[in-house]
C-alpha positions as protocol buffer text, in pm:
chain_id: "A"
residue {
  index: 1
  type: MET
  ca { x: 0 y: 0 z: 0 }
}
residue {
  index: 2
  type: SER
  ca { x: 150 y: 333 z: -104 }
}
residue {
  index: 3
  type: ASP
  ca { x: 96 y: 667 z: 63 }
}
residue {
  index: 4
  type: GLU
  ca { x: 74 y: 979 z: -156 }
}
residue {
  index: 5
  type: ASN
  ca { x: 341 y: 1148 z: 57 }
}
residue {
  index: 6
  type: THR
  ca { x: 585 y: 857 z: 39 }
}
residue {
  index: 7
  type: PRO
  ca { x: 854 y: 918 z: -222 }
}
residue {
  index: 8
  type: PRO
  ca { x: 895 y: 641 z: -477 }
}
residue {
  index: 9
  type: GLN
  ca { x: 1168 y: 390 z: -398 }
}
residue {
  index: 10
  type: PRO
  ca { x: 1464 y: 390 z: -635 }
}
residue {
  index: 11
  type: PRO
  ca { x: 1489 y: 74 z: -842 }
}
residue {
  index: 12
  type: ARG
  ca { x: 1714 y: -194 z: -699 }
}
residue {
  index: 13
  type: THR
  ca { x: 2042 y: -211 z: -880 }
}
residue {
  index: 14
  type: ARG
  ca { x: 2129 y: -556 z: -1000 }
}
residue {
  index: 15
  type: ARG
  ca { x: 2468 y: -684 z: -894 }
}
residue {
  index: 16
  type: THR
  ca { x: 2682 y: -803 z: -1182 }
}
residue {
  index: 17
  type: ALA
  ca { x: 2930 y: -1089 z: -1176 }
}
residue {
  index: 18
  type: ALA
  ca { x: 3206 y: -825 z: -1152 }
}
residue {
  index: 19
  type: ASP
  ca { x: 3038 y: -675 z: -844 }
}
residue {
  index: 20
  type: ARG
  ca { x: 3018 y: -1021 z: -689 }
}
residue {
  index: 21
  type: VAL
  ca { x: 3387 y: -1091 z: -766 }
}
residue {
  index: 22
  type: ARG
  ca { x: 3493 y: -767 z: -597 }
}
residue {
  index: 23
  type: ALA
  ca { x: 3273 y: -844 z: -294 }
}
residue {
  index: 24
  type: ALA
  ca { x: 3409 y: -1199 z: -262 }
}
residue {
  index: 25
  type: LEU
  ca { x: 3768 y: -1075 z: -287 }
}
residue {
  index: 26
  type: ALA
  ca { x: 3697 y: -801 z: -31 }
}
residue {
  index: 27
  type: ASP
  ca { x: 3570 y: -1066 z: 210 }
}
residue {
  index: 28
  type: LEU
  ca { x: 3886 y: -1269 z: 149 }
}
residue {
  index: 29
  type: HIS
  ca { x: 4119 y: -976 z: 219 }
}
residue {
  index: 30
  type: GLN
  ca { x: 3908 y: -862 z: 517 }
}
residue {
  index: 31
  type: HIS
  ca { x: 3810 y: -538 z: 339 }
}
residue {
  index: 32
  type: ARG
  ca { x: 4167 y: -410 z: 383 }
}
residue {
  index: 33
  type: GLY
  ca { x: 4247 y: -361 z: 14 }
}
residue {
  index: 34
  type: GLN
  ca { x: 4136 y: -106 z: -243 }
}
residue {
  index: 35
  type: VAL
  ca { x: 4064 y: -214 z: -601 }
}
residue {
  index: 36
  type: LEU
  ca { x: 4263 y: 11 z: -832 }
}
residue {
  index: 37
  type: THR
  ca { x: 4170 y: -158 z: -1160 }
}
residue {
  index: 38
  type: HIS
  ca { x: 3928 y: -431 z: -1265 }
}
residue {
  index: 39
  type: THR
  ca { x: 3892 y: -556 z: -1620 }
}
residue {
  index: 40
  type: GLU
  ca { x: 3661 y: -828 z: -1743 }
}
residue {
  index: 41
  type: LYS
  ca { x: 3687 y: -1019 z: -2072 }
}
residue {
  index: 42
  type: ALA
  ca { x: 3455 y: -1280 z: -2215 }
}
residue {
  index: 43
  type: TRP
  ca { x: 3602 y: -1628 z: -2222 }
}
residue {
  index: 44
  type: ALA
  ca { x: 3477 y: -1947 z: -2387 }
}
residue {
  index: 45
  type: SER
  ca { x: 3583 y: -2300 z: -2470 }
}
residue {
  index: 46
  type: ILE
  ca { x: 3395 y: -2568 z: -2660 }
}
residue {
  index: 47
  type: THR
  ca { x: 3200 y: -2668 z: -2349 }
}
residue {
  index: 48
  type: PHE
  ca { x: 3213 y: -2365 z: -2116 }
}
residue {
  index: 49
  type: ALA
  ca { x: 3146 y: -1991 z: -2124 }
}
residue {
  index: 50
  type: GLY
  ca { x: 3254 y: -1735 z: -1871 }
}
residue {
  index: 51
  type: THR
  ca { x: 3470 y: -1434 z: -1799 }
}
residue {
  index: 52
  type: ARG
  ca { x: 3830 y: -1366 z: -1703 }
}
residue {
  index: 53
  type: HIS
  ca { x: 3871 y: -1098 z: -1437 }
}
residue {
  index: 54
  type: SER
  ca { x: 4200 y: -913 z: -1381 }
}
residue {
  index: 55
  type: LEU
  ca { x: 4227 y: -693 z: -1073 }
}
residue {
  index: 56
  type: THR
  ca { x: 4493 y: -475 z: -915 }
}
residue {
  index: 57
  type: ILE
  ca { x: 4444 y: -431 z: -541 }
}
residue {
  index: 58
  type: LEU
  ca { x: 4632 y: -190 z: -315 }
}
residue {
  index: 59
  type: PHE
  ca { x: 4701 y: -264 z: 51 }
}
residue {
  index: 60
  type: ALA
  ca { x: 4833 y: 49 z: 230 }
}
residue {
  index: 61
  type: GLY
  ca { x: 4956 y: 50 z: 590 }
}
residue {
  index: 62
  type: GLU
  ca { x: 5095 y: -222 z: 816 }
}
residue {
  index: 63
  type: ASP
  ca { x: 4765 y: -395 z: 896 }
}
residue {
  index: 64
  type: ALA
  ca { x: 4650 y: -382 z: 534 }
}
residue {
  index: 65
  type: VAL
  ca { x: 4983 y: -520 z: 408 }
}
residue {
  index: 66
  type: GLU
  ca { x: 4953 y: -809 z: 654 }
}
residue {
  index: 67
  type: ALA
  ca { x: 4600 y: -879 z: 527 }
}
residue {
  index: 68
  type: GLY
  ca { x: 4734 y: -854 z: 170 }
}
residue {
  index: 69
  type: GLU
  ca { x: 5005 y: -1110 z: 239 }
}
residue {
  index: 70
  type: GLU
  ca { x: 4740 y: -1349 z: 375 }
}
residue {
  index: 71
  type: PHE
  ca { x: 4528 y: -1277 z: 67 }
}
residue {
  index: 72
  type: VAL
  ca { x: 4820 y: -1371 z: -163 }
}
residue {
  index: 73
  type: ALA
  ca { x: 4869 y: -1698 z: 26 }
}
residue {
  index: 74
  type: ASP
  ca { x: 4498 y: -1788 z: 43 }
}
residue {
  index: 75
  type: LEU
  ca { x: 4369 y: -1685 z: -302 }
}
residue {
  index: 76
  type: PRO
  ca { x: 4477 y: -1987 z: -513 }
}
residue {
  index: 77
  type: ASP
  ca { x: 4305 y: -2243 z: -287 }
}
residue {
  index: 78
  type: HIS
  ca { x: 4008 y: -2037 z: -172 }
}
residue {
  index: 79
  type: GLU
  ca { x: 3661 y: -2188 z: -227 }
}
residue {
  index: 80
  type: PHE
  ca { x: 3448 y: -1903 z: -364 }
}
residue {
  index: 81
  type: ALA
  ca { x: 3070 y: -1886 z: -341 }
}
residue {
  index: 82
  type: ILE
  ca { x: 2961 y: -1649 z: -617 }
}
residue {
  index: 83
  type: LEU
  ca { x: 2598 y: -1676 z: -723 }
}
residue {
  index: 84
  type: GLY
  ca { x: 2562 y: -1827 z: -1070 }
}
residue {
  index: 85
  type: GLN
  ca { x: 2938 y: -1861 z: -1117 }
}
residue {
  index: 86
  type: LEU
  ca { x: 3203 y: -2125 z: -1063 }
}
residue {
  index: 87
  type: VAL
  ca { x: 3556 y: -1996 z: -1002 }
}
residue {
  index: 88
  type: ALA
  ca { x: 3760 y: -2233 z: -1219 }
}
residue {
  index: 89
  type: ASP
  ca { x: 4094 y: -2065 z: -1152 }
}
residue {
  index: 90
  type: ALA
  ca { x: 4224 y: -1792 z: -923 }
}
residue {
  index: 91
  type: GLY
  ca { x: 4581 y: -1681 z: -892 }
}
residue {
  index: 92
  type: VAL
  ca { x: 4825 y: -1404 z: -817 }
}
residue {
  index: 93
  type: VAL
  ca { x: 5002 y: -1269 z: -1125 }
}
residue {
  index: 94
  type: GLU
  ca { x: 5229 y: -1009 z: -964 }
}
residue {
  index: 95
  type: VAL
  ca { x: 5311 y: -866 z: -622 }
}
residue {
  index: 96
  type: GLU
  ca { x: 5492 y: -538 z: -555 }
}
residue {
  index: 97
  type: GLN
  ca { x: 5584 y: -453 z: -197 }
}
residue {
  index: 98
  type: ARG
  ca { x: 5744 y: -141 z: -49 }
}
residue {
  index: 99
  type: MET
  ca { x: 5817 y: -75 z: 315 }
}
residue {
  index: 100
  type: ALA
  ca { x: 5928 y: 290 z: 291 }
}
residue {
  index: 101
  type: PRO
  ca { x: 5812 y: 555 z: 333 }
}
residue {
  index: 102
  type: LYS
  ca { x: 5498 y: 360 z: 438 }
}
residue {
  index: 103
  type: PRO
  ca { x: 5419 y: -12 z: 401 }
}
residue {
  index: 104
  type: ARG
  ca { x: 5241 y: -80 z: 73 }
}
residue {
  index: 105
  type: LEU
  ca { x: 5153 y: -394 z: -120 }
}
residue {
  index: 106
  type: VAL
  ca { x: 5007 y: -402 z: -471 }
}
residue {
  index: 107
  type: VAL
  ca { x: 4865 y: -735 z: -586 }
}
residue {
  index: 108
  type: GLN
  ca { x: 4761 y: -819 z: -939 }
}
residue {
  index: 109
  type: CYS
  ca { x: 4535 y: -1125 z: -958 }
}
residue {
  index: 110
  type: GLU
  ca { x: 4323 y: -1307 z: -1213 }
}
residue {
  index: 111
  type: LEU
  ca { x: 4012 y: -1518 z: -1180 }
}
residue {
  index: 112
  type: LEU
  ca { x: 3838 y: -1731 z: -1440 }
}
residue {
  index: 113
  type: LEU
  ca { x: 3463 y: -1758 z: -1380 }
}
residue {
  index: 114
  type: LEU
  ca { x: 3244 y: -2009 z: -1557 }
}
residue {
  index: 115
  type: GLU
  ca { x: 2871 y: -1963 z: -1586 }
}
residue {
  index: 116
  type: GLU
  ca { x: 2678 y: -2227 z: -1394 }
}
residue {
  index: 117
  type: SER
  ca { x: 2400 y: -2379 z: -1595 }
}
């Protein structure tokens, strides 16, 4: 039941697979990293279709760098739960770490998602 004085609700935004990937990765790194770049490319084989996601994530500060190091160690074997998607492969492509002037870790990772049928 709608009241004349109640403003209309904005439409719900639908979360994309890319949104879900970022959210799952944020959970894995304890929300300590900041996504600097995220690209998504369609991927297909004879039997599967999906997307390849490449992300660059910054971890700035001592606590964040520690979380980033755990993220690097945990990512390849992590069991993801992403609605409608199966993570077929997840790995770290490159890691850059600096301790001065402030601790900083930049992680480049890739995930291959297959569409669940």
